[in-house]
Backbone as a ProteinNet text record, in pm:
[ID]
protein_1_A
[PRIMARY]
MPDKMIQVKVFRFDPSVDREPRYQTYPVPLEKGMSAMAALDYIYQNLDGTLSYYDHAACDLGICARCTGMIDGKPGLFCQAVIQGDVTLEPVSKDRVLKDLVAKKP
[TERTIARY]
5113.3	5232.7	5310.7	5441.2	5518.5	5528.6	5531.5	5547.1	5687.1	5788.2	5927.3	6013.6	6137	6232.8	6307.3	6325.5	6403.4	6520.5	6615.1	6729.4	6711.4	6711.4	6698.5	6833.9	6896.7	7029.1	7009	7057.8	7031	7161.5	7160.7	7272.2	7280.7	7399.7	7420.6	7536.1	7514.7	7621.4	7580.5	7664.9	7647	7772.7	7765.8	7885.3	7952.9	7880.6	7941.1	8034.5	8021.8	8108	8172.9	8112.4	8164.8	8255	8361.6	8450	8395.2	8334.4	8282.9	8144.1	8061	7932	7952.3	7850.9	7854	7712	7698.8	7567.4	7552.8	7431.8	7401.9	7279.7	7286.5	7178.2	7102.2	6969.8	6881.8	6784.5	6758.2	6654.5	6517.2	6425.5	6291.8	6187.4	6085.9	5979	5892.2	5884.4	5807.9	5659.9	5580.1	5434.6	5381.4	5272.8	5213	5179.3	5221.9	5193.9	5279.9	5387.4	5472.7	5543.2	5539.6	5610.3	5753.8	5837.1	5974.1	5970.9	5875.4	5861.6	5829.1	5742.7	5708.4	5831.1	5915.7	6039.3	6131.5	6142.8	6224.6	6167.4	6035.7	5971.6	6005.5	5999.5	6031.4	6175.7	6266.7	6407.9	6424.7	6367	6381.3	6319.9	6202.9	6130.8	6181.9	6241.7	6278.9	6427.4	6502.4	6641.3	6744.3	6713.8	6815	6749.4	6735.3	6672.9	6758.5	6879.1	6964.3	6942.3	6865.7	6841.1	6763	6812	6742.6	6679.1	6550.9	6474.2	6350.7	6284.4	6160.3	6049.5	6025.6	5925.9	5785	5722.8	5588.7	5579.8	5696.1	5711.8	5594	5520	5407.7	5275.2	5277.4	5147.2	5125.5	5226.4	5213.7	5119.5	5098	5007.8	5077	5206.9	5278.6	5259.7	5213.6	5187.3	5304.4	5357.6	5460.2	5597.5	5625.3	5751	5873.6	5854.9	5970.7	6045.5	5977.2	6040.2	6098.3	6123.6	6183.9	6322.4	6350.3	6480.7	6504.1	6613.1	6646.1	6610.9	6533.1	6488.9	6545.8	6645	6717.6	6767.4	6819.8	6881.6	6786.6	6657.9	6559.6	6488.7	6465.3	6397.6	6252.3	6208.3	6070.2	6038.8	5915.5	5871.3	5868.9	5941.3	5945.7	5805.9	5718.2	5584.5	5494	5528.6	5443.4	5503.4	5633.7	5701.5	5676.1	5610.1	5585.3	5707.4	5758.8	5875	5829.9	5902.4	5862.5	5973.8	6090.5	6204.3	6318.2	6438.7	6555.4	6561	6602	6597.5	6710.4	6756.7	6855.4	6789.1	6801.4	6741.5	6851.9	6847	6949.9	6884.3	6957.1	6903.6	6902.7	6820.5	6811.7	6941.4	7011.9	7139	7239.5	7341.2	7440	7531.9	7539.1	7629.2	7563.7	7436	7367.1	7310.3	7370.2	7317.6	7339.1	7230.5	7239.1	7268.1	7196.2	7221.8	7141.3	7207.4	7146	7060.3	6928.6	6840.9	6781.6	6825.8	6776.6	6878.2	6832.1	6920.7	6866	6958.2	6917.5	6843.1	6743.2	6670.3	6755.1	6746.8	6827.4	6787.5
11791.9	11796.6	11666.2	11674.7	11552.6	11469.6	11337.4	11246.3	11258.6	11264	11276.2	11312.1	11346	11372.7	11243.3	11217.4	11101.6	11149.7	11061.1	11089.8	11014.1	11087.5	11027	11040.1	10926.2	10920.9	10897.2	10990.6	10988.8	10976.5	10887.3	10871.2	10996.1	11055.1	11174.5	11149.9	11179.3	11166.5	11236	11326.5	11391.6	11361.1	11264.6	11223.5	11336.5	11444.1	11554.5	11638.9	11628.2	11707.5	11627.9	11518.8	11441.5	11328	11306.1	11193.1	11064	11075.5	10959	10989.6	10886.8	10906.9	10933.1	10989.9	11015	11001.8	11004	11003.7	11132.7	11185.2	11304.1	11272.4	11310.3	11281.2	11409.3	11397.7	11512.2	11481.6	11579.1	11561.7	11589.6	11497.2	11510	11482.3	11567.6	11539.9	11424.4	11319.6	11201	11222.5	11203.8	11209.3	11066.9	11038.6	10905.4	10871.5	10753.3	10708.1	10773.2	10839.9	10912.1	10816.1	10849.6	10769.1	10819.4	10736.1	10778.4	10898.2	10900	11012.4	11141.2	11133.4	11251.8	11303.3	11213.1	11254.3	11325	11270.6	11335	11471.8	11480.4	11609.1	11711.1	11667.9	11758	11807.3	11714.8	11752.1	11853.6	11823.7	11911.4	12049.8	12052.6	12178.8	12262.7	12197.3	12270.1	12272	12174.2	12162.6	12169.3	12110.2	12100.1	12089	12201.4	12205.7	12149.2	12102.4	12042.8	11892.5	11833	11688.7	11650	11547.5	11497.9	11363	11352.3	11229.4	11241.5	11130.9	11135.8	11180.1	11309.6	11361.4	11333.3	11243.3	11197	11157.1	11124.8	11069.5	11102	11003.3	11026.8	10999	10917	10872.4	10887.2	10866	10866.1	10756.4	10656	10546.5	10410.6	10409.1	10282.4	10208.2	10277	10212.3	10229.4	10349.7	10376.8	10321.5	10308.2	10253.6	10339.4	10463.2	10550.6	10580.7	10575.6	10609.2	10486.4	10380.4	10261.3	10295.4	10251.5	10274.1	10172.3	10189.6	10101.5	10173.4	10105.2	10159.2	10068.1	10119.1	10037.5	9907.5	9919.2	9805.3	9711.9	9742.9	9657.7	9737.8	9677	9750.9	9781.5	9898.5	9938	10066.5	10108.3	10233	10341.7	10449.7	10558	10612.1	10612.9	10669.5	10579.6	10452.2	10358.4	10310.8	10321.9	10271.7	10364	10312.5	10388.7	10374.2	10487.4	10483.5	10506.3	10442.4	10450	10500.4	10523.1	10570.4	10604.4	10611.9	10644	10550.8	10606.2	10529.7	10573.7	10480.3	10509.4	10490.8	10591.6	10588	10595.7	10500.9	10490.9	10462.8	10489.3	10451.9	10300.2	10251	10106.3	10050.5	10131.3	10089	10202.9	10183.9	10289.8	10309	10210.8	10223.7	10293	10327.9	10397.3	10532.3	10590.6	10714.9	10832.5	10904.6	11031.3	11143.5	11141.8	11233.5	11186.8	11172.2	11134.6	11008.3	11020.7	10903.5	10876.1	10949.7	10931	10846.5	10731.9	10640.5	10614.2	10585.3	10546.5	10414.7	10402.2	10275.6	10176.5	10048.1	9947	9934
13124.6	13207.3	13188.5	13163.5	13142.4	13269.5	13248.9	13361.8	13421.4	13332.4	13376.1	13255.9	13282.6	13175.5	13144	13015.8	12973.1	12888	12865.2	12780.2	12649	12538.7	12406.5	12337.4	12315.4	12252.9	12103.1	12021.9	11878.3	11799.3	11701.7	11608.5	11522.1	11513.9	11431.5	11336.1	11209.7	11110.5	10982.2	10936.9	10807.4	10727.3	10634.9	10561.5	10484	10456.8	10382.2	10468.9	10601.2	10689.4	10802.4	10844.1	10957.2	10909.9	10985.1	10954.8	11015.1	11130.6	11202.7	11258.8	11270.7	11336.9	11486.4	11547.7	11691.7	11744.5	11873.4	11936.5	12015.3	12014.8	12093.4	12178.8	12304.7	12398.1	12430.1	12427.2	12450.1	12564.1	12651	12753.1	12690.7	12709.5	12650.7	12759.1	12769.8	12865.9	12814.8	12893.3	12853.9	12881.4	12779.3	12791.8	12781.3	12846.3	12839.8	12694.4	12650.1	12514.6	12407.6	12447.5	12352.4	12257.3	12129.1	12029.1	12014.7	11956	11926.2	11831.9	11739.2	11646.5	11721.9	11820.6	11899.7	11974.6	12021.8	12088.5	11989.2	11867.9	11764.6	11727.6	11718.1	11689.5	11798.4	11923.9	12034.9	12022.6	11996	11982.2	11869.5	11753.8	11637.5	11662.9	11721.5	11740.2	11857.2	11957.5	12078.7	12112.2	12061.9	12105.5	11993.4	11878.4	11773.3	11635.8	11570	11438.3	11326.4	11358.8	11255.9	11242.3	11331.7	11329	11203.7	11133.5	11014.2	11043.1	11009.8	11026.3	10938.6	10914.1	10836.5	10930.5	10937.2	11030.3	10980	11045.7	11011.7	10865.2	10810.8	10676.8	10586.7	10551.4	10461.3	10529	10632	10682	10832.1	10913.7	11059.7	11108.8	11025.1	11060.2	11059.3	11033.3	11027.9	10897.6	10795.1	10666.5	10569.6	10559	10457.3	10495.9	10623.3	10676.7	10647.7	10606.8	10582.5	10711.5	10823.6	10951.3	11021.6	10947.5	11007	11059.5	11179.8	11240.2	11349.9	11418.8	11530.5	11660.2	11742	11869.7	11977.5	12048.6	12146.2	12083.4	11961.3	11893.8	11822	11823.5	11756.1	11647.7	11530.9	11424.4	11459.9	11417.1	11441.7	11368.5	11377.9	11316.5	11423.6	11398.9	11497	11526.5	11425.9	11446.4	11530.6	11541.9	11614.4	11746.6	11761.7	11881.6	12000.2	12101.7	12223.6	12314.1	12358.3	12446.8	12590.4	12682	12822.3	12912.8	12853	12931.1	12837.5	12892.7	12811	12690.7	12576.1	12452.2	12359.3	12276.5	12172.8	12037.2	11950.8	11817.8	11712.9	11618.3	11515	11380.4	11270.9	11139.9	11126.6	11038.6	11021	10961.9	10885.2	10826.8	10837.7	10918.4	10939.1	10819.2	10729.8	10615.1	10495.6	10506	10396.2	10441	10542.5	10599.5	10504.7	10479.5	10406.5	10505.6	10618.2	10729.4	10850.1	10961.1	11088.5	11075.5	11089.5	11086.8	10949.2	10848.9	10712.2	10635.6	10586.5	10513.3	10373.8	10281.8	10146.2	10152.9	10071.3	10062	9982.8	10017.8	9946.2	9800.8
[MASK]
++++++++++++++++++++++++++++++++++++++++++++++++++++++++++++++++++++++++++++++++++++++++++++++++++++++++++

């Protein structure tokens, strides 16, 4: 049973169709110890299947770093970052976005 509902604000941008990036906010049931990746999984599986992100990338152990992004303005790994309340998730580099939270590697 979720502890409470939180708001997860996600950066959205598809350069092939969007002129400007935007943010979309989703209600997510917060579970104890929930990672940012688990919140993204919930959004993708239950609310918006168009969301692009590195879903459990290659490892889900914080080793591959494919899921690196900005969590409330600070860099981190979505698979390792435990969220405790409302949160904003963004790509690590907004100028290299392929789609949503997926960015080209430097």
